[in-house]
N, CA, C and O atoms as CSV, one atom per row, in Angstrom:
chain,resi,resn,atom,element,x,y,z
A,1,UNK,N,N,-49.301,158.413,-21.253
A,1,UNK,CA,C,-48.975,157.132,-21.857
A,1,UNK,C,C,-48.617,157.285,-23.344
A,1,UNK,O,O,-47.906,156.448,-23.901
A,2,UNK,N,N,-49.108,158.351,-23.981
A,2,UNK,CA,C,-48.777,158.591,-25.392
A,2,UNK,C,C,-47.276,158.807,-25.581
A,2,UNK,O,O,-46.685,158.322,-26.546
A,3,UNK,N,N,-46.670,159.539,-24.650
A,3,UNK,CA,C,-45.231,159.793,-24.750
A,3,UNK,C,C,-44.449,158.489,-24.610
A,3,UNK,O,O,-43.473,158.264,-25.325
A,4,UNK,N,N,-44.878,157.644,-23.700
A,4,UNK,CA,C,-44.234,156.345,-23.505
A,4,UNK,C,C,-44.338,155.527,-24.791
A,4,UNK,O,O,-43.356,154.937,-25.240
A,5,UNK,N,N,-45.514,155.498,-25.369
A,5,UNK,CA,C,-45.750,154.765,-26.615
A,5,UNK,C,C,-44.854,155.296,-27.736
A,5,UNK,O,O,-44.295,154.515,-28.506
A,6,UNK,N,N,-44.718,156.613,-27.829
A,6,UNK,CA,C,-43.881,157.223,-28.869
A,6,UNK,C,C,-42.417,156.807,-28.710
A,6,UNK,O,O,-41.751,156.499,-29.698
A,7,UNK,N,N,-41.918,156.796,-27.483
A,7,UNK,CA,C,-40.536,156.391,-27.232
A,7,UNK,C,C,-40.333,154.916,-27.572
A,7,UNK,O,O,-39.307,154.545,-28.142
A,8,UNK,N,N,-41.309,154.076,-27.225
A,8,UNK,CA,C,-41.200,152.648,-27.542
A,8,UNK,C,C,-41.234,152.403,-29.051
A,8,UNK,O,O,-40.501,151.557,-29.564
A,9,UNK,N,N,-42.075,153.138,-29.750
A,9,UNK,CA,C,-42.131,153.001,-31.209
A,9,UNK,C,C,-40.800,153.396,-31.840
A,9,UNK,O,O,-40.322,152.736,-32.763
A,10,UNK,N,N,-40.209,154.467,-31.340
A,10,UNK,CA,C,-38.911,154.908,-31.862
A,10,UNK,C,C,-37.830,153.873,-31.543
A,10,UNK,O,O,-36.935,153.640,-32.355
A,11,UNK,N,N,-37.912,153.258,-30.370
A,11,UNK,CA,C,-36.963,152.199,-30.010
A,11,UNK,C,C,-37.077,151.032,-30.989
A,11,UNK,O,O,-36.066,150.494,-31.442
A,12,UNK,N,N,-38.294,150.648,-31.310
A,12,UNK,CA,C,-38.522,149.556,-32.268
A,12,UNK,C,C,-37.982,149.926,-33.651
A,12,UNK,O,O,-37.381,149.091,-34.326
A,13,UNK,N,N,-38.194,151.167,-34.071
A,13,UNK,CA,C,-37.664,151.626,-35.365
A,13,UNK,C,C,-36.140,151.549,-35.382
A,13,UNK,O,O,-35.549,151.120,-36.373
A,14,UNK,N,N,-35.508,151.962,-34.293
A,14,UNK,CA,C,-34.047,151.916,-34.223
A,14,UNK,C,C,-33.538,150.477,-34.223
A,14,UNK,O,O,-32.466,150.196,-34.758
A,15,UNK,N,N,-34.299,149.573,-33.630
A,15,UNK,CA,C,-33.930,148.160,-33.647
A,15,UNK,C,C,-33.983,147.614,-35.078
A,15,UNK,O,O,-33.102,146.861,-35.491
A,16,UNK,N,N,-34.999,147.989,-35.815
A,16,UNK,CA,C,-35.094,147.594,-37.231
A,16,UNK,C,C,-33.916,148.178,-38.007
A,16,UNK,O,O,-33.303,147.486,-38.819
A,17,UNK,N,N,-33.603,149.434,-37.763
A,17,UNK,CA,C,-32.472,150.080,-38.439
A,17,UNK,C,C,-31.168,149.361,-38.110
A,17,UNK,O,O,-30.325,149.177,-38.988
A,18,UNK,N,N,-30.997,148.956,-36.865
A,18,UNK,CA,C,-29.799,148.208,-36.467
A,18,UNK,C,C,-29.705,146.899,-37.252
A,18,UNK,O,O,-28.631,146.535,-37.732
A,19,UNK,N,N,-30.819,146.202,-37.380
A,19,UNK,CA,C,-30.828,144.917,-38.096
A,19,UNK,C,C,-30.548,145.095,-39.587
A,19,UNK,O,O,-29.827,144.297,-40.185
A,20,UNK,N,N,-31.112,146.130,-40.180
A,20,UNK,CA,C,-30.862,146.410,-41.602
A,20,UNK,C,C,-29.382,146.721,-41.815
A,20,UNK,O,O,-28.777,146.242,-42.774
A,21,UNK,N,N,-28.808,147.511,-40.933
A,21,UNK,CA,C,-27.381,147.827,-41.044
A,21,UNK,C,C,-26.525,146.582,-40.861
A,21,UNK,O,O,-25.506,146.428,-41.535
A,22,UNK,N,N,-26.924,145.699,-39.965
A,22,UNK,CA,C,-26.202,144.444,-39.769
A,22,UNK,C,C,-26.237,143.612,-41.054
A,22,UNK,O,O,-25.210,143.091,-41.487
A,23,UNK,N,N,-27.407,143.491,-41.653
A,23,UNK,CA,C,-27.556,142.734,-42.906
A,23,UNK,C,C,-26.726,143.340,-44.038
A,23,UNK,O,O,-26.229,142.622,-44.905
A,24,UNK,N,N,-26.581,144.654,-44.023
A,24,UNK,CA,C,-25.832,145.356,-45.071
A,24,UNK,C,C,-24.355,145.557,-44.734
A,24,UNK,O,O,-23.651,146.323,-45.391
A,25,UNK,N,N,-23.905,144.855,-43.699
A,25,UNK,CA,C,-22.494,144.877,-43.288
A,25,UNK,C,C,-22.004,146.253,-42.837
A,25,UNK,O,O,-20.816,146.562,-42.938
A,26,UNK,N,N,-22.913,147.061,-42.347
A,26,UNK,CA,C,-22.557,148.361,-41.762
A,26,UNK,C,C,-22.529,148.157,-40.250
A,26,UNK,O,O,-23.413,148.607,-39.521
A,27,UNK,N,N,-21.493,147.469,-39.810
A,27,UNK,CA,C,-21.452,146.968,-38.438
A,27,UNK,C,C,-21.390,148.062,-37.383
A,27,UNK,O,O,-21.995,147.934,-36.319
A,28,UNK,N,N,-20.665,149.131,-37.670
A,28,UNK,CA,C,-20.614,150.227,-36.706
A,28,UNK,C,C,-21.991,150.870,-36.549
A,28,UNK,O,O,-22.408,151.181,-35.433
A,29,UNK,N,N,-22.694,151.067,-37.660
A,29,UNK,CA,C,-24.037,151.659,-37.609
A,29,UNK,C,C,-25.016,150.726,-36.903
A,29,UNK,O,O,-25.891,151.186,-36.169
A,30,UNK,N,N,-24.875,149.427,-37.119
A,30,UNK,CA,C,-25.747,148.457,-36.444
A,30,UNK,C,C,-25.572,148.552,-34.932
A,30,UNK,O,O,-26.554,148.553,-34.190
A,31,UNK,N,N,-24.333,148.632,-34.479
A,31,UNK,CA,C,-24.068,148.730,-33.039
A,31,UNK,C,C,-24.576,150.059,-32.479
A,31,UNK,O,O,-25.131,150.101,-31.381
A,32,UNK,N,N,-24.387,151.140,-33.231
A,32,UNK,CA,C,-24.871,152.445,-32.776
A,32,UNK,C,C,-26.388,152.428,-32.603
A,32,UNK,O,O,-26.903,152.865,-31.573
A,33,UNK,N,N,-27.101,151.927,-33.606
A,33,UNK,CA,C,-28.562,151.910,-33.513
A,33,UNK,C,C,-29.062,150.904,-32.481
A,33,UNK,O,O,-30.162,151.059,-31.951
A,34,UNK,N,N,-28.275,149.882,-32.192
A,34,UNK,CA,C,-28.629,148.972,-31.096
A,34,UNK,C,C,-28.628,149.755,-29.781
A,34,UNK,O,O,-29.547,149.624,-28.972
A,35,UNK,N,N,-27.590,150.569,-29.575
A,35,UNK,CA,C,-27.548,151.422,-28.380
A,35,UNK,C,C,-28.754,152.343,-28.351
A,35,UNK,O,O,-29.408,152.486,-27.318
A,36,UNK,N,N,-29.050,152.969,-29.482
A,36,UNK,CA,C,-30.169,153.912,-29.545
A,36,UNK,C,C,-31.497,153.236,-29.216
A,36,UNK,O,O,-32.331,153.815,-28.520
A,37,UNK,N,N,-31.696,152.029,-29.707
A,37,UNK,CA,C,-32.933,151.295,-29.425
A,37,UNK,C,C,-33.069,151.033,-27.929
A,37,UNK,O,O,-34.136,151.240,-27.351
A,38,UNK,N,N,-31.992,150.581,-27.311
A,38,UNK,CA,C,-32.027,150.313,-25.871
A,38,UNK,C,C,-32.260,151.607,-25.093
A,38,UNK,O,O,-33.048,151.633,-24.147
A,39,UNK,N,N,-31.581,152.669,-25.488
A,39,UNK,CA,C,-31.731,153.952,-24.795
A,39,UNK,C,C,-33.176,154.450,-24.847
A,39,UNK,O,O,-33.735,154.854,-23.828
A,40,UNK,N,N,-33.767,154.419,-26.015
A,40,UNK,CA,C,-35.134,154.938,-26.158
A,40,UNK,C,C,-36.138,154.070,-25.423
A,40,UNK,O,O,-37.107,154.583,-24.864
A,41,UNK,N,N,-35.923,152.765,-25.416
A,41,UNK,CA,C,-36.813,151.878,-24.662
A,41,UNK,C,C,-36.709,152.176,-23.165
A,41,UNK,O,O,-37.725,152.298,-22.481
A,42,UNK,N,N,-35.488,152.291,-22.662
A,42,UNK,CA,C,-35.299,152.587,-21.236
A,42,UNK,C,C,-35.898,153.941,-20.871
A,42,UNK,O,O,-36.472,154.097,-19.793
A,43,UNK,N,N,-35.767,154.910,-21.756
A,43,UNK,CA,C,-36.354,156.226,-21.488
A,43,UNK,C,C,-37.875,156.149,-21.454
A,43,UNK,O,O,-38.510,156.873,-20.687
A,44,UNK,N,N,-38.468,155.286,-22.267
A,44,UNK,CA,C,-39.925,155.100,-22.227
A,44,UNK,C,C,-40.356,154.633,-20.841
A,44,UNK,O,O,-41.309,155.161,-20.268
A,45,UNK,N,N,-39.656,153.650,-20.312
A,45,UNK,CA,C,-39.996,153.133,-18.984
A,45,UNK,C,C,-39.703,154.173,-17.901
A,45,UNK,O,O,-40.456,154.299,-16.935
A,46,UNK,N,N,-38.617,154.910,-18.064
A,46,UNK,CA,C,-38.289,155.968,-17.103
A,46,UNK,C,C,-39.411,157.007,-17.063
A,46,UNK,O,O,-39.828,157.431,-15.985
A,47,UNK,N,N,-39.894,157.413,-18.223
A,47,UNK,CA,C,-40.988,158.391,-18.300
A,47,UNK,C,C,-42.238,157.833,-17.632
A,47,UNK,O,O,-42.938,158.551,-16.918
A,48,UNK,N,N,-42.519,156.560,-17.862
A,48,UNK,CA,C,-43.690,155.935,-17.248
A,48,UNK,C,C,-43.589,155.960,-15.723
A,48,UNK,O,O,-44.563,156.272,-15.038
A,49,UNK,N,N,-42.433,155.636,-15.205
A,49,UNK,CA,C,-42.267,155.527,-13.748
A,49,UNK,C,C,-42.045,156.860,-13.044
A,49,UNK,O,O,-42.536,157.065,-11.934
A,50,UNK,N,N,-41.312,157.762,-13.676
A,50,UNK,CA,C,-40.926,159.000,-12.998
A,50,UNK,C,C,-41.603,160.254,-13.557
A,50,UNK,O,O,-41.396,161.354,-13.045
A,51,UNK,N,N,-42.407,160.085,-14.604
A,51,UNK,CA,C,-43.210,161.175,-15.183
A,51,UNK,C,C,-42.381,162.323,-15.742
A,51,UNK,O,O,-42.846,163.460,-15.815
A,52,UNK,N,N,-41.146,162.014,-16.135
A,52,UNK,CA,C,-40.297,163.030,-16.767
A,52,UNK,C,C,-39.215,162.327,-17.580
A,52,UNK,O,O,-38.922,161.151,-17.366
A,53,UNK,N,N,-38.631,163.066,-18.511
A,53,UNK,CA,C,-37.547,162.555,-19.339
A,53,UNK,C,C,-36.218,162.853,-18.660
A,53,UNK,O,O,-35.993,163.962,-18.175
A,54,UNK,N,N,-35.344,161.862,-18.631
A,54,UNK,CA,C,-33.990,162.074,-18.128
A,54,UNK,C,C,-33.078,162.121,-19.348
A,54,UNK,O,O,-32.934,161.129,-20.063
A,55,UNK,N,N,-32.463,163.276,-19.581
A,55,UNK,CA,C,-31.616,163.461,-20.762
A,55,UNK,C,C,-30.214,162.934,-20.483
A,55,UNK,O,O,-29.315,163.678,-20.091
A,56,UNK,N,N,-30.058,161.646,-20.694
A,56,UNK,CA,C,-28.769,160.981,-20.549
A,56,UNK,C,C,-28.650,159.935,-21.643
A,56,UNK,O,O,-29.654,159.464,-22.177
A,57,UNK,N,N,-27.428,159.579,-21.972
A,57,UNK,CA,C,-27.194,158.495,-22.930
A,57,UNK,C,C,-26.618,157.281,-22.215
A,57,UNK,O,O,-26.280,156.284,-22.853
A,58,UNK,N,N,-26.505,157.361,-20.892
A,58,UNK,CA,C,-25.902,156.303,-20.081
A,58,UNK,C,C,-26.941,155.234,-19.753
A,58,UNK,O,O,-27.786,155.419,-18.878
A,59,UNK,N,N,-26.866,154.123,-20.463
A,59,UNK,CA,C,-27.834,153.047,-20.276
A,59,UNK,C,C,-27.735,152.420,-18.893
A,59,UNK,O,O,-28.747,152.021,-18.317
A,60,UNK,N,N,-26.528,152.332,-18.362
A,60,UNK,CA,C,-26.346,151.754,-17.027
A,60,UNK,C,C,-27.051,152.614,-15.987
A,60,UNK,O,O,-27.760,152.090,-15.129
A,61,UNK,N,N,-26.867,153.914,-16.054
A,61,UNK,CA,C,-27.516,154.815,-15.094
A,61,UNK,C,C,-29.035,154.701,-15.186
A,61,UNK,O,O,-29.720,154.657,-14.164
A,62,UNK,N,N,-29.559,154.652,-16.403
A,62,UNK,CA,C,-31.005,154.491,-16.583
A,62,UNK,C,C,-31.482,153.176,-15.979
A,62,UNK,O,O,-32.479,153.143,-15.258
A,63,UNK,N,N,-30.775,152.103,-16.273
A,63,UNK,CA,C,-31.194,150.788,-15.794
A,63,UNK,C,C,-31.129,150.692,-14.275
A,63,UNK,O,O,-31.993,150.070,-13.657
A,64,UNK,N,N,-30.121,151.299,-13.671
A,64,UNK,CA,C,-30.020,151.292,-12.206
A,64,UNK,C,C,-31.241,151.974,-11.598
A,64,UNK,O,O,-31.834,151.460,-10.650
A,65,UNK,N,N,-31.615,153.119,-12.137
A,65,UNK,CA,C,-32.808,153.830,-11.638
A,65,UNK,C,C,-34.069,152.991,-11.825
A,65,UNK,O,O,-35.001,153.068,-11.025
A,66,UNK,N,N,-34.089,152.186,-12.895
A,66,UNK,CA,C,-35.270,151.377,-13.211
A,66,UNK,C,C,-35.232,150.004,-12.538
A,66,UNK,O,O,-36.162,149.209,-12.674
A,67,UNK,N,N,-34.153,149.740,-11.817
A,67,UNK,CA,C,-33.978,148.493,-11.074
A,67,UNK,C,C,-34.003,147.249,-11.968
A,67,UNK,O,O,-34.715,146.281,-11.705
A,68,UNK,N,N,-33.207,147.314,-13.019
A,68,UNK,CA,C,-33.058,146.161,-13.911
A,68,UNK,C,C,-32.092,145.149,-13.316
A,68,UNK,O,O,-31.342,145.473,-12.395
A,69,UNK,N,N,-32.104,143.939,-13.830
A,69,UNK,CA,C,-31.267,142.860,-13.314
A,69,UNK,C,C,-29.817,142.946,-13.750
A,69,UNK,O,O,-29.442,143.788,-14.566
A,70,UNK,N,N,-29.000,142.044,-13.180
A,70,UNK,CA,C,-27.556,142.042,-13.443
A,70,UNK,C,C,-27.216,141.744,-14.899
A,70,UNK,O,O,-26.303,142.351,-15.460
A,71,UNK,N,N,-27.947,140.811,-15.514
A,71,UNK,CA,C,-27.659,140.488,-16.913
A,71,UNK,C,C,-27.920,141.708,-17.795
A,71,UNK,O,O,-27.113,142.035,-18.666
A,72,UNK,N,N,-29.044,142.376,-17.567
A,72,UNK,CA,C,-29.344,143.581,-18.347
A,72,UNK,C,C,-28.313,144.668,-18.081
A,72,UNK,O,O,-27.962,145.433,-18.979
A,73,UNK,N,N,-27.834,144.732,-16.853
A,73,UNK,CA,C,-26.805,145.714,-16.503
A,73,UNK,C,C,-25.542,145.460,-17.330
A,73,UNK,O,O,-24.923,146.397,-17.834
A,74,UNK,N,N,-25.172,144.202,-17.462
A,74,UNK,CA,C,-24.007,143.845,-18.272
A,74,UNK,C,C,-24.236,144.227,-19.738
A,74,UNK,O,O,-23.335,144.748,-20.394
A,75,UNK,N,N,-25.444,143.966,-20.246
A,75,UNK,CA,C,-25.763,144.330,-21.625
A,75,UNK,C,C,-25.659,145.843,-21.818
A,75,UNK,O,O,-25.078,146.317,-22.795
A,76,UNK,N,N,-26.227,146.587,-20.878
A,76,UNK,CA,C,-26.213,148.052,-20.986
A,76,UNK,C,C,-24.801,148.605,-20.926
A,76,UNK,O,O,-24.471,149.557,-21.634
A,77,UNK,N,N,-23.969,148.012,-20.084
A,77,UNK,CA,C,-22.581,148.454,-19.986
A,77,UNK,C,C,-21.869,148.258,-21.327
A,77,UNK,O,O,-21.128,149.129,-21.782
A,78,UNK,N,N,-22.103,147.115,-21.941
A,78,UNK,CA,C,-21.473,146.858,-23.233
A,78,UNK,C,C,-22.052,147.753,-24.330
A,78,UNK,O,O,-21.309,148.269,-25.166
A,79,UNK,N,N,-23.357,147.937,-24.331
A,79,UNK,CA,C,-23.984,148.801,-25.339
A,79,UNK,C,C,-23.524,150.248,-25.205
A,79,UNK,O,O,-23.413,150.955,-26.207
A,80,UNK,N,N,-23.254,150.698,-23.977
A,80,UNK,CA,C,-22.780,152.074,-23.765
A,80,UNK,C,C,-21.540,152.376,-24.601
A,80,UNK,O,O,-21.386,153.488,-25.107
A,81,UNK,N,N,-20.671,151.405,-24.744
A,81,UNK,CA,C,-19.422,151.618,-25.489
A,81,UNK,C,C,-19.686,151.979,-26.948
A,81,UNK,O,O,-18.895,152.678,-27.582
A,82,UNK,N,N,-20.802,151.493,-27.464
A,82,UNK,CA,C,-21.100,151.712,-28.880
A,82,UNK,C,C,-21.635,153.111,-29.166
A,82,UNK,O,O,-21.720,153.511,-30.327
A,83,UNK,N,N,-21.992,153.848,-28.143
A,83,UNK,CA,C,-22.541,155.183,-28.361
A,83,UNK,C,C,-21.496,156.136,-28.939
A,83,UNK,O,O,-21.801,156.905,-29.851
A,84,UNK,N,N,-20.288,156.092,-28.428
A,84,UNK,CA,C,-19.229,157.007,-28.881
A,84,UNK,C,C,-18.361,156.361,-29.964
A,84,UNK,O,O,-18.137,156.946,-31.024
A,85,UNK,N,N,-17.881,155.153,-29.683
A,85,UNK,CA,C,-16.899,154.515,-30.571
A,85,UNK,C,C,-17.373,154.373,-32.010
A,85,UNK,O,O,-16.563,154.414,-32.937
A,86,UNK,N,N,-18.661,154.209,-32.203
A,86,UNK,CA,C,-19.182,153.974,-33.553
A,86,UNK,C,C,-19.229,155.226,-34.410
A,86,UNK,O,O,-19.356,155.136,-35.631
A,87,UNK,N,N,-19.130,156.379,-33.793
A,87,UNK,CA,C,-19.357,157.622,-34.533
A,87,UNK,C,C,-18.094,158.272,-35.081
A,87,UNK,O,O,-18.174,159.271,-35.795
A,88,UNK,N,N,-16.944,157.724,-34.759
A,88,UNK,CA,C,-15.701,158.369,-35.167
A,88,UNK,C,C,-14.804,157.395,-35.913
A,88,UNK,O,O,-14.777,156.206,-35.596
A,89,UNK,N,N,-14.071,157.892,-36.902
A,89,UNK,CA,C,-13.212,156.997,-37.684
A,89,UNK,C,C,-12.084,156.377,-36.864
A,89,UNK,O,O,-11.524,155.354,-37.258
A,90,UNK,N,N,-11.750,156.973,-35.748
A,90,UNK,CA,C,-10.680,156.439,-34.902
A,90,UNK,C,C,-11.211,155.473,-33.848
A,90,UNK,O,O,-10.457,155.007,-32.993
A,91,UNK,N,N,-12.498,155.176,-33.908
A,91,UNK,CA,C,-13.105,154.272,-32.932
A,91,UNK,C,C,-12.715,152.825,-33.182
A,91,UNK,O,O,-11.883,152.529,-34.039
A,92,UNK,N,N,-13.322,151.943,-32.432
A,92,UNK,CA,C,-13.027,150.514,-32.518
A,92,UNK,C,C,-13.414,149.951,-33.883
A,92,UNK,O,O,-14.301,150.473,-34.560
A,93,UNK,N,N,-12.737,148.885,-34.268
A,93,UNK,CA,C,-13.072,148.162,-35.506
A,93,UNK,C,C,-14.281,147.271,-35.222
A,93,UNK,O,O,-14.255,146.457,-34.299
A,94,UNK,N,N,-15.318,147.425,-36.005
A,94,UNK,CA,C,-16.545,146.657,-35.783
A,94,UNK,C,C,-16.626,145.475,-36.734
A,94,UNK,O,O,-16.400,145.602,-37.938
A,95,UNK,N,N,-16.952,144.330,-36.166
A,95,UNK,CA,C,-17.104,143.100,-36.937
A,95,UNK,C,C,-18.567,142.668,-36.894
A,95,UNK,O,O,-19.369,143.207,-36.132
A,96,UNK,N,N,-18.889,141.697,-37.718
A,96,UNK,CA,C,-20.252,141.159,-37.719
A,96,UNK,C,C,-20.602,140.589,-36.343
A,96,UNK,O,O,-21.714,140.780,-35.852
A,97,UNK,N,N,-19.659,139.897,-35.731
A,97,UNK,CA,C,-19.892,139.293,-34.416
A,97,UNK,C,C,-20.220,140.350,-33.362
A,97,UNK,O,O,-21.162,140.182,-32.588
A,98,UNK,N,N,-19.458,141.421,-33.332
A,98,UNK,CA,C,-19.686,142.495,-32.358
A,98,UNK,C,C,-21.047,143.144,-32.597
A,98,UNK,O,O,-21.809,143.367,-31.656
A,99,UNK,N,N,-21.343,143.443,-33.850
A,99,UNK,CA,C,-22.609,144.109,-34.176
A,99,UNK,C,C,-23.802,143.207,-33.883
A,99,UNK,O,O,-24.807,143.665,-33.339
A,100,UNK,N,N,-23.700,141.938,-34.236
A,100,UNK,CA,C,-24.804,140.999,-33.983
A,100,UNK,C,C,-25.058,140.860,-32.486
A,100,UNK,O,O,-26.207,140.780,-32.050
A,101,UNK,N,N,-23.994,140.830,-31.710
A,101,UNK,CA,C,-24.138,140.744,-30.251
A,101,UNK,C,C,-24.827,141.998,-29.715
A,101,UNK,O,O,-25.693,141.906,-28.845
A,102,UNK,N,N,-24.452,143.154,-30.225
A,102,UNK,CA,C,-25.079,144.411,-29.787
A,102,UNK,C,C,-26.571,144.403,-30.101
A,102,UNK,O,O,-27.383,144.828,-29.278
A,103,UNK,N,N,-26.930,143.926,-31.274
A,103,UNK,CA,C,-28.346,143.868,-31.655
A,103,UNK,C,C,-29.101,142.919,-30.730
A,103,UNK,O,O,-30.199,143.242,-30.279
A,104,UNK,N,N,-28.527,141.760,-30.445
A,104,UNK,CA,C,-29.190,140.803,-29.534
A,104,UNK,C,C,-29.383,141.405,-28.142
A,104,UNK,O,O,-30.436,141.233,-27.529
A,105,UNK,N,N,-28.370,142.107,-27.648
A,105,UNK,CA,C,-28.482,142.720,-26.322
A,105,UNK,C,C,-29.564,143.792,-26.320
A,105,UNK,O,O,-30.348,143.885,-25.376
A,106,UNK,N,N,-29.606,144.591,-27.363
A,106,UNK,CA,C,-30.639,145.628,-27.459
A,106,UNK,C,C,-32.026,144.998,-27.507
A,106,UNK,O,O,-32.960,145.506,-26.888
A,107,UNK,N,N,-32.164,143.899,-28.236
A,107,UNK,CA,C,-33.455,143.199,-28.290
A,107,UNK,C,C,-33.895,142.770,-26.894
A,107,UNK,O,O,-35.070,142.886,-26.547
A,108,UNK,N,N,-32.962,142.279,-26.103
A,108,UNK,CA,C,-33.283,141.839,-24.737
A,108,UNK,C,C,-33.723,143.018,-23.875
A,108,UNK,O,O,-34.677,142.904,-23.105
A,109,UNK,N,N,-33.036,144.140,-24.002
A,109,UNK,CA,C,-33.406,145.332,-23.232
A,109,UNK,C,C,-34.804,145.800,-23.636
A,109,UNK,O,O,-35.642,146.072,-22.776
A,110,UNK,N,N,-35.053,145.891,-24.924
A,110,UNK,CA,C,-36.361,146.343,-25.413
A,110,UNK,C,C,-37.460,145.397,-24.935
A,110,UNK,O,O,-38.521,145.847,-24.501
A,111,UNK,N,N,-37.214,144.095,-25.013
A,111,UNK,CA,C,-38.205,143.110,-24.545
A,111,UNK,C,C,-38.516,143.295,-23.060
A,111,UNK,O,O,-39.677,143.261,-22.651
A,112,UNK,N,N,-37.463,143.492,-22.257
A,112,UNK,CA,C,-37.650,143.692,-20.818
A,112,UNK,C,C,-38.490,144.943,-20.557
A,112,UNK,O,O,-39.393,144.932,-19.721
A,113,UNK,N,N,-38.185,146.008,-21.276
A,113,UNK,CA,C,-38.943,147.254,-21.102
A,113,UNK,C,C,-40.408,147.032,-21.464
A,113,UNK,O,O,-41.299,147.454,-20.726
A,114,UNK,N,N,-40.663,146.381,-22.581
A,114,UNK,CA,C,-42.053,146.165,-23.003
A,114,UNK,C,C,-42.824,145.337,-21.969
A,114,UNK,O,O,-43.989,145.620,-21.690
A,115,UNK,N,N,-42.181,144.330,-21.411
A,115,UNK,CA,C,-42.830,143.545,-20.343
A,115,UNK,C,C,-43.084,144.415,-19.118
A,115,UNK,O,O,-44.144,144.329,-18.499
A,116,UNK,N,N,-42.117,145.247,-18.773
A,116,UNK,CA,C,-42.245,146.113,-17.594
A,116,UNK,C,C,-43.345,147.148,-17.773
A,116,UNK,O,O,-44.042,147.487,-16.816
A,117,UNK,N,N,-43.503,147.646,-18.974
A,117,UNK,CA,C,-44.545,148.639,-19.256
A,117,UNK,C,C,-45.928,148.017,-19.083
A,117,UNK,O,O,-46.855,148.679,-18.615
A,118,UNK,N,N,-46.066,146.761,-19.456
A,118,UNK,CA,C,-47.361,146.076,-19.359
A,118,UNK,C,C,-47.771,145.772,-17.920
A,118,UNK,O,O,-48.958,145.624,-17.630
A,119,UNK,N,N,-46.795,145.679,-17.020
A,119,UNK,CA,C,-47.091,145.328,-15.614
A,119,UNK,C,C,-47.850,146.418,-14.897
A,119,UNK,O,O,-48.170,146.274,-13.717
């Protein structure tokens, strides 16, 4: 359970980092850290359920294994795009609206994971 707790704490830290970047108009970084927060939260639940770490960055694949709902699946699909596009100068143009939406989606994923861990 310590490993699960560590992953959840890191997810929360990344969520804070995403919000700080959003406030500072670093929209690409906000979206990237939103993805990271969701990824680490999902990995925490994966470790809890399957007793091992799955080294993937694909939020949809993680969520499917964890049997998440359709709305979360849509969020994960959208967050997946931010993993690559945010890291390169030729990636998508990030706006406040896009980054804020990514942060909200990540918050929902993290909340779902925390509820699932408590069950």
